[in-house]
C-alpha positions as CSV (number, residue, x, y, z in Angstrom):
1,M,-112.0,-171.6,56.3
2,R,-110.7,-170.3,59.6
3,I,-106.9,-170.1,59.6
4,L,-104.6,-169.4,62.5
5,L,-101.7,-167.1,61.5
6,T,-98.8,-167.1,63.9
7,G,-96.2,-164.5,63.4
8,A,-98.9,-162.3,61.9
9,N,-96.8,-159.2,62.7
10,G,-93.7,-160.6,61.1
11,Y,-92.0,-160.2,57.8
12,I,-93.8,-163.0,56.0
13,G,-97.0,-162.9,58.1
14,K,-97.8,-159.3,57.2
15,R,-97.5,-160.1,53.5
16,L,-99.3,-163.4,53.6
17,L,-102.4,-162.0,55.4
18,P,-103.9,-160.2,52.4
19,N,-103.5,-163.3,50.3
20,L,-105.4,-165.4,52.8
21,V,-108.2,-162.9,53.0
22,Q,-108.4,-162.7,49.2
23,E,-108.8,-166.5,49.2
24,G,-111.9,-166.0,51.3
25,H,-110.5,-167.3,54.6
26,T,-111.2,-165.8,58.0
27,V,-107.8,-165.3,59.6
28,I,-107.1,-165.4,63.4
29,C,-103.9,-163.3,63.8
30,C,-101.7,-164.3,66.7
31,V,-99.5,-161.4,68.0
32,R,-97.7,-160.7,71.2
33,D,-98.7,-157.1,71.3
34,K,-101.9,-155.8,69.7
35,N,-100.5,-152.2,69.7
36,R,-97.8,-153.3,67.2
37,F,-100.2,-154.8,64.8
38,N,-101.6,-152.4,62.2
39,P,-103.5,-154.3,59.5
40,P,-105.0,-152.4,56.6
41,E,-108.6,-151.2,57.1
42,S,-109.7,-153.3,54.1
43,L,-108.8,-156.5,56.0
44,I,-110.4,-155.8,59.4
45,Q,-113.8,-157.4,58.7
46,N,-112.1,-160.7,57.8
47,I,-109.7,-161.1,60.6
48,E,-109.6,-161.7,64.4
49,I,-106.7,-160.5,66.6
50,T,-105.6,-162.4,69.7
51,E,-102.6,-161.7,71.9
52,I,-100.7,-164.9,72.5
53,D,-97.2,-165.6,73.8
54,F,-96.3,-169.2,72.9
55,L,-93.7,-169.3,75.6
56,D,-96.6,-169.0,78.1
57,K,-98.9,-172.1,78.4
58,N,-101.6,-170.0,80.0
59,S,-101.6,-167.7,77.0
60,I,-102.1,-170.3,74.4
61,T,-105.5,-171.2,75.8
62,K,-106.8,-168.2,73.8
63,I,-106.5,-170.2,70.6
64,P,-110.0,-170.8,69.2
65,Q,-111.3,-174.3,69.0
66,N,-112.9,-173.8,65.6
67,I,-109.8,-173.5,63.3
68,D,-109.3,-175.5,60.1
69,G,-105.6,-174.7,59.4
70,A,-102.6,-172.9,60.7
71,Y,-99.4,-171.3,59.6
72,Y,-96.4,-171.6,61.8
73,L,-94.2,-168.5,61.0
74,M,-92.4,-167.9,64.3
75,H,-88.6,-167.9,64.1
76,S,-85.7,-166.5,66.1
77,M,-82.5,-165.0,64.5
78,T,-80.6,-164.2,67.7
79,S,-77.4,-165.7,68.9
80,S,-78.4,-165.9,72.6
81,S,-77.5,-169.2,74.3
82,A,-81.2,-170.0,75.0
83,Y,-82.9,-169.3,71.7
84,E,-82.9,-173.0,70.5
85,K,-84.7,-174.0,73.8
86,K,-87.2,-171.1,73.4
87,E,-88.0,-172.1,69.8
88,L,-88.6,-175.7,70.9
89,I,-90.9,-174.6,73.8
90,C,-92.9,-172.5,71.4
91,A,-93.3,-175.3,68.9
92,S,-94.3,-177.8,71.7
93,N,-96.9,-175.4,73.2
94,F,-98.3,-174.7,69.7
95,K,-98.6,-178.4,68.9
96,E,-100.4,-179.2,72.2
97,A,-102.8,-176.2,71.8
98,V,-103.9,-177.0,68.2
99,N,-104.1,-180.7,69.0
100,K,-107.2,-179.8,71.0
101,T,-108.9,-178.1,68.1
102,K,-110.5,-179.5,64.9
103,I,-107.5,-178.4,62.8
104,R,-106.7,-180.3,59.6
105,H,-103.5,-178.8,58.3
106,V,-100.4,-177.0,59.6
107,V,-97.9,-175.4,57.3
108,Y,-94.4,-174.4,58.6
109,L,-91.9,-172.2,56.8
110,S,-88.4,-173.4,57.6
111,G,-84.9,-173.2,56.1
112,I,-83.2,-175.5,53.6
113,I,-81.3,-178.1,55.6
114,N,-79.7,-180.5,53.0
115,E,-76.2,-180.4,54.3
116,T,-74.8,-182.8,56.9
117,S,-73.2,-179.9,58.9
118,L,-75.7,-177.2,59.8
119,S,-75.5,-173.9,61.7
120,R,-77.2,-173.5,65.1
121,H,-79.9,-171.5,63.4
122,L,-80.7,-174.2,60.9
123,L,-80.4,-177.0,63.4
124,S,-83.0,-175.2,65.5
125,R,-85.3,-174.9,62.5
126,K,-85.0,-178.7,62.0
127,A,-85.7,-179.4,65.7
128,V,-88.9,-177.2,65.5
129,E,-90.0,-179.1,62.3
130,D,-89.5,-182.5,64.1
131,E,-91.6,-181.3,67.1
132,L,-94.4,-179.9,65.0
133,A,-94.6,-183.1,62.9
134,K,-95.7,-185.0,66.0
135,G,-99.1,-183.3,66.1
136,N,-102.5,-184.9,65.3
137,Y,-102.9,-183.1,62.0
138,N,-101.6,-183.1,58.5
139,F,-98.2,-181.3,58.4
140,T,-96.2,-179.7,55.6
141,T,-92.8,-178.0,55.8
142,L,-91.7,-175.5,53.2
143,R,-87.9,-175.0,53.3
144,A,-86.6,-171.7,51.9
145,G,-83.1,-170.2,51.6
146,I,-82.5,-166.5,50.8
147,I,-85.8,-164.6,50.3
148,I,-85.6,-161.5,48.0
149,G,-88.1,-158.8,48.9
150,S,-88.2,-155.3,50.1
151,G,-87.4,-155.3,53.8
152,S,-86.0,-158.8,54.1
153,A,-82.8,-159.1,56.1
154,S,-81.0,-160.9,53.3
155,F,-82.0,-158.3,50.6
156,E,-81.1,-155.4,52.9
157,I,-77.6,-156.8,53.5
158,I,-77.1,-157.3,49.8
159,R,-78.3,-153.7,49.1
160,D,-76.2,-152.1,51.9
161,L,-73.0,-153.8,50.8
162,T,-73.4,-153.2,47.1
163,E,-74.8,-149.6,47.3
164,K,-72.2,-148.2,49.7
165,I,-68.9,-149.9,49.0
166,P,-67.2,-149.9,45.5
167,L,-64.5,-152.4,46.5
168,L,-65.6,-155.2,48.8
169,L,-63.1,-157.2,50.8
170,T,-65.1,-160.3,51.5
171,P,-64.9,-163.5,53.6
172,I,-64.6,-166.9,51.9
173,W,-68.3,-167.6,52.5
174,V,-69.2,-165.4,49.5
175,R,-68.4,-168.6,47.5
176,T,-71.2,-170.5,49.2
177,K,-74.0,-171.5,46.8
178,C,-77.7,-170.7,47.5
179,Q,-81.0,-170.7,45.6
180,P,-82.8,-167.4,46.3
181,I,-86.5,-167.0,45.8
182,G,-88.7,-163.9,45.5
183,V,-91.0,-163.0,48.4
184,R,-94.1,-163.0,46.1
185,D,-93.4,-166.6,45.1
186,V,-93.0,-167.5,48.8
187,K,-96.4,-166.0,49.5
188,N,-98.1,-167.8,46.6
189,I,-96.5,-171.2,47.6
190,L,-97.6,-170.7,51.2
191,T,-101.2,-169.8,50.1
192,K,-101.6,-172.7,47.7
193,T,-100.1,-175.3,50.0
194,M,-102.8,-174.9,52.6
195,F,-105.4,-177.7,52.4
196,N,-103.6,-179.2,49.3
197,V,-103.8,-183.0,50.0
198,E,-100.7,-183.6,47.8
199,T,-98.6,-181.7,50.2
200,Y,-99.8,-183.4,53.4
201,N,-97.2,-184.9,55.7
202,K,-94.3,-184.0,53.4
203,N,-91.5,-181.4,53.2
204,F,-90.4,-179.4,50.2
205,D,-87.6,-177.1,49.3
206,I,-88.7,-173.9,47.7
207,G,-86.4,-171.7,45.6
208,G,-86.1,-169.8,42.3
209,P,-84.6,-171.1,39.1
210,D,-81.1,-169.6,39.8
211,I,-78.3,-171.3,41.8
212,L,-75.9,-168.6,42.7
213,T,-73.0,-167.9,45.1
214,Y,-73.3,-164.9,47.4
215,K,-70.6,-163.2,45.3
216,E,-72.8,-163.6,42.2
217,M,-75.8,-162.2,44.1
218,L,-73.8,-159.1,45.1
219,L,-72.5,-158.6,41.6
220,G,-76.0,-159.3,40.2
221,Y,-77.5,-156.6,42.3
222,A,-74.7,-154.2,41.1
223,K,-75.6,-155.1,37.5
224,V,-79.3,-154.4,38.0
225,R,-78.5,-151.0,39.7
226,G,-75.9,-150.1,37.0
227,L,-73.1,-150.0,39.6
228,K,-69.4,-150.9,39.0
229,R,-68.3,-153.1,41.9
230,K,-65.3,-155.4,42.6
231,L,-65.0,-158.2,45.2
232,L,-61.7,-159.5,46.7
233,I,-61.9,-162.6,48.8
234,F,-59.8,-162.9,52.0
235,P,-59.8,-166.6,53.1
236,L,-58.3,-165.8,56.5
237,I,-61.2,-163.7,57.7
238,T,-62.7,-165.6,60.7
239,P,-66.5,-166.0,61.3
240,K,-66.2,-163.6,64.2
241,I,-64.6,-161.0,62.0
242,S,-67.2,-161.7,59.4
243,S,-69.9,-161.0,61.9
244,Y,-68.3,-157.6,62.8
245,W,-67.8,-157.0,59.1
246,L,-71.5,-157.4,58.4
247,Y,-72.5,-155.5,61.6
248,F,-70.5,-152.4,60.7
249,L,-71.1,-152.3,56.9
250,T,-74.9,-153.1,57.0
251,S,-78.0,-152.2,59.0
252,T,-78.0,-155.6,60.7
253,S,-77.6,-156.1,64.4
254,Y,-74.6,-158.0,65.7
255,K,-76.7,-160.9,66.9
256,L,-78.4,-161.3,63.6
257,A,-75.1,-160.9,61.8
258,T,-73.6,-163.7,63.9
259,A,-76.6,-166.0,63.1
260,L,-76.4,-165.2,59.4
261,V,-72.6,-165.8,59.1
262,Q,-73.0,-169.2,60.6
263,S,-75.7,-170.1,58.1
264,M,-73.8,-168.5,55.1
265,N,-71.2,-171.2,55.4
266,V,-73.9,-173.8,54.6
267,E,-75.1,-174.4,51.0
268,V,-78.9,-173.8,50.7
269,V,-79.7,-175.4,47.4
270,C,-83.0,-177.2,46.7
271,R,-83.1,-181.0,46.3
272,N,-85.8,-180.7,43.7
273,C,-88.7,-178.5,42.7
274,D,-91.6,-180.9,43.1
275,I,-93.7,-178.3,44.9
276,N,-93.7,-176.1,41.7
277,K,-95.4,-178.9,39.7
278,I,-97.9,-179.8,42.5
279,L,-99.0,-176.1,42.9
280,D,-98.5,-175.1,39.2
281,I,-96.2,-172.3,40.1
282,T,-93.1,-171.0,38.2
283,P,-90.9,-168.9,40.4
284,I,-89.2,-165.9,38.9
285,G,-85.4,-165.6,38.6
286,Y,-83.0,-163.6,40.9
287,E,-82.6,-160.6,38.5
288,Q,-86.4,-160.2,38.0
289,A,-87.0,-160.5,41.8
290,L,-84.4,-157.7,42.4
291,K,-86.1,-155.5,39.8
292,R,-89.5,-156.1,41.3
293,T,-88.2,-155.4,44.8
294,L,-86.4,-152.2,43.8
295,L,-89.6,-151.0,42.1
296,R,-91.6,-151.6,45.4
297,I,-89.0,-149.5,47.3
298,E,-89.1,-146.7,44.8
299,E,-92.9,-146.6,45.0
300,H,-92.7,-146.7,48.9
301,Q,-94.7,-150.0,49.0
302,I,-92.7,-151.8,51.7
303,V,-95.3,-153.9,53.5
304,S,-93.0,-155.3,56.2
305,S,-89.3,-155.1,57.2
306,W,-87.1,-157.2,59.5
307,K,-85.9,-153.9,60.9
308,D,-89.3,-153.4,62.7
309,S,-88.9,-156.7,64.5
310,L,-87.8,-156.2,68.1
311,V,-84.8,-158.5,67.4
312,S,-83.3,-155.6,65.4
313,G,-83.0,-153.5,68.5
314,R,-82.5,-153.8,72.3
315,I,-86.0,-154.0,73.7
316,K,-86.6,-157.5,74.8
317,V,-90.0,-157.0,76.5
318,D,-93.3,-155.5,75.6
319,L,-93.2,-151.9,74.4
320,S,-96.0,-151.0,76.8
321,E,-93.6,-151.2,79.7
322,F,-91.9,-148.0,78.3
323,M,-95.1,-146.2,77.4
324,K,-95.3,-144.1,80.6
325,V,-92.5,-141.6,80.4
326,P,-91.0,-141.1,83.9
327,T,-90.3,-137.7,85.5
328,F,-88.8,-138.5,88.9
329,G,-85.0,-138.6,88.8
330,C,-85.0,-137.6,85.1
331,N,-83.3,-134.8,83.1
332,I,-85.9,-133.1,80.8
333,Y,-85.3,-130.8,77.9
334,H,-88.7,-129.3,76.9
335,L,-89.5,-126.8,74.1
336,E,-92.7,-125.3,72.9
337,R,-93.5,-123.6,69.6
338,K,-96.7,-122.5,67.8
339,A,-97.0,-124.3,64.4
340,I,-97.8,-122.1,61.4
341,N,-99.7,-125.1,59.9
342,R,-100.5,-128.0,62.2
343,E,-101.1,-130.6,59.5
344,R,-97.9,-129.8,57.7
345,S,-95.9,-129.9,60.9
346,I,-97.4,-133.3,61.7
347,D,-96.4,-134.5,58.3
348,K,-92.8,-133.4,59.0
349,I,-92.8,-135.3,62.3
350,W,-94.2,-138.4,60.6
351,S,-91.3,-138.2,58.1
352,I,-88.5,-137.7,60.7
353,G,-85.4,-139.9,60.5
354,G,-84.4,-142.2,57.8
355,N,-83.9,-140.5,54.4
356,T,-85.4,-137.2,55.7
357,G,-83.0,-136.8,58.6
358,W,-83.6,-135.0,61.9
359,Y,-84.0,-131.4,60.6
360,R,-80.9,-130.1,62.3
361,A,-77.2,-131.2,62.4
362,D,-77.6,-134.6,60.7
363,W,-73.8,-134.8,60.8
364,L,-74.0,-134.9,64.6
365,W,-76.7,-137.6,64.5
366,G,-74.4,-139.5,62.1
367,I,-71.5,-139.3,64.6
368,R,-73.8,-140.5,67.4
369,G,-74.9,-143.4,65.2
370,F,-71.3,-144.3,64.4
371,L,-70.3,-144.3,68.0
372,D,-73.4,-146.4,68.8
373,K,-72.2,-149.0,66.4
374,V,-68.7,-149.0,67.8
375,F,-70.1,-149.7,71.3
376,G,-72.4,-152.5,70.1
377,G,-75.6,-150.5,69.4
378,V,-78.0,-150.4,66.5
379,G,-76.6,-147.2,64.9
380,L,-78.5,-145.2,62.3
381,R,-78.4,-147.7,59.4
382,R,-81.8,-149.2,60.2
383,G,-83.5,-146.1,58.8
384,R,-87.2,-146.6,58.6
385,T,-89.5,-148.9,56.6
386,D,-91.7,-146.2,55.1
387,D,-90.6,-142.6,54.5
388,F,-94.1,-141.2,55.3
389,E,-96.0,-143.6,57.6
390,I,-95.2,-144.5,61.2
391,H,-96.8,-147.2,63.3
392,T,-96.3,-148.4,66.9
393,G,-93.4,-150.8,67.0
394,D,-91.6,-149.4,64.0
395,A,-87.9,-148.7,64.0
396,V,-86.8,-145.1,63.2
397,D,-83.0,-145.1,63.1
398,F,-81.9,-145.9,66.7
399,W,-85.3,-145.1,68.1
400,R,-88.4,-147.4,68.6
401,V,-91.9,-146.0,68.1
402,L,-93.9,-146.5,71.3
403,Y,-96.9,-144.5,70.3
404,A,-98.1,-142.9,67.0
405,N,-101.4,-141.2,66.6
406,K,-101.5,-138.8,63.7
407,E,-104.9,-137.4,64.4
408,E,-104.0,-136.7,68.0
409,G,-100.6,-135.3,66.8
410,R,-98.5,-137.3,69.2
411,L,-95.4,-139.4,68.5
412,L,-93.4,-141.1,71.3
413,L,-90.0,-142.6,70.7
414,Y,-87.8,-144.7,72.9
415,A,-84.0,-144.8,72.4
416,E,-82.4,-148.2,71.5
417,M,-79.0,-146.7,71.3
418,R,-76.3,-147.6,73.8
419,L,-76.8,-145.3,76.8
420,P,-75.9,-145.2,80.5
421,G,-79.6,-144.7,81.1
422,E,-82.9,-144.5,79.2
423,A,-84.2,-141.9,76.8
424,W,-87.5,-140.8,75.3
425,L,-88.3,-138.2,72.7
426,E,-91.9,-137.0,72.4
427,F,-93.7,-134.7,70.0
428,R,-97.2,-133.7,71.1
429,F,-99.7,-131.1,69.9
430,T,-102.0,-129.2,72.3
431,K,-104.6,-126.5,71.8
432,N,-103.9,-123.5,69.6
433,N,-101.4,-125.6,67.5
434,I,-98.8,-125.6,70.2
435,L,-96.1,-128.3,69.6
436,H,-94.4,-129.7,72.7
437,Q,-91.1,-131.3,72.1
438,T,-89.7,-133.2,75.1
439,A,-86.5,-135.1,75.5
440,T,-86.5,-137.2,78.7
441,Y,-83.4,-138.9,80.0
442,R,-83.3,-141.2,83.1
443,P,-79.6,-141.7,84.0
444,K,-78.2,-144.8,85.6
445,G,-75.5,-144.0,88.2
446,L,-72.7,-141.5,88.0
447,L,-71.8,-142.4,84.4
448,G,-75.3,-141.6,83.4
449,R,-75.2,-138.2,84.9
450,L,-71.9,-137.4,83.4
451,Y,-73.2,-138.4,80.0
452,W,-76.1,-136.0,80.3
453,I,-73.7,-133.1,81.2
454,S,-71.4,-133.9,78.3
455,V,-74.2,-133.9,75.7
456,Y,-76.3,-131.1,77.1
457,P,-74.5,-128.3,75.2
458,F,-75.5,-129.9,71.9
459,H,-79.2,-130.2,72.9
460,G,-80.0,-126.5,72.5
461,Y,-78.4,-126.5,69.1
462,I,-80.1,-129.7,67.9
463,F,-83.5,-129.6,69.5
464,K,-84.1,-125.9,69.0
465,G,-83.3,-126.2,65.3
466,M,-85.5,-129.3,65.1
467,I,-88.6,-127.8,66.5
468,N,-88.1,-124.5,64.5
469,K,-87.9,-126.5,61.3
470,I,-90.9,-128.6,62.1
471,T,-93.1,-125.6,63.0
472,E,-92.0,-123.1,60.4
């Protein structure tokens, strides 16, 4: 069968793709930017890639007519005033486009919405579901709560809070009940639901066997990791303070923290588990899902991460707009060194940031990351998804990867930190194993120029040490 996969570059989409190919399907992967989509070579023969922006009606004409099924995996987790409207436009445009094809079945992954009072985020999911259900096709909604898997936003928050803080002073929403489910079970349910007639024109809640409070999930993580942790609940902490609390203590952005806090006050417990009987699936428990996830992290097998989504940073347009590094009106700090071993130096560059650090004065980078958080930036806590591999679109601490070509020996990063201007950092090899390391800064106004003057003394210390370490 030919299956349209929207959100193919997203957290679930990347993980679902191999399952669909293994089932023998040809998958049409919808992405907004082909440069950010890096599927494994083993899948290339069984997929087609098309650039589509579902906010643009002209763009959706690229959807092939000969598709049999589709997954709708597009979601927004921002708190901007317009995100509900944008989500509804995307759903409407998708519905109109696939109505013109021979499609038989559409599967939508949504959130559990069993409470009478819902957050903005969950209300938007419900509105999208209602819109998609109007199409001329069989339609199934799978509603999930907390998804436990390496790189998921929920798991990363649980890990950040539990790993780093022995005594947690928590808001009252840690008493809210939810029903977490492992990401592998989500993939299996999504895969088996497609073209299953028993699921047509119905909605199902999907969850694991355990109903837990957020407090129990945090302490459950501590138990699995062998950590001693205590939680104290402060009922007077407001939602806004809760958002800042998550923002400063975890790797999440403030917009995502705000959306999550609104949803964390709503119980997300399954009505029933009928879908498990229909599909003959038995989801694993929370503790087992944690152990499996931690093993994947230890083995560096993180397929996808929410951190690599553009919503985790400050770029709101296509990365290609920043690909050409400017020179006019810019401050440039350029260094050259001959590498002793080109391949080894490239491996060092491809490991930069995250757990490896920046090869010189990591404490200064840490201070800059803290200040960035204070002023509303992304900080350093995003780290990186993989310690050794880098792809276009990935997040590396407070940088975004614009271009990564290991054979060519070129890596281009764009700063997502708070700045009175714009900044690029490039590593590029030329003939005779010469590494060019270039920091480019384009200031905005007088404040931007003063900023460059204030940090310039540190550049020699940091960047000279960095290139020396990389090329030694």
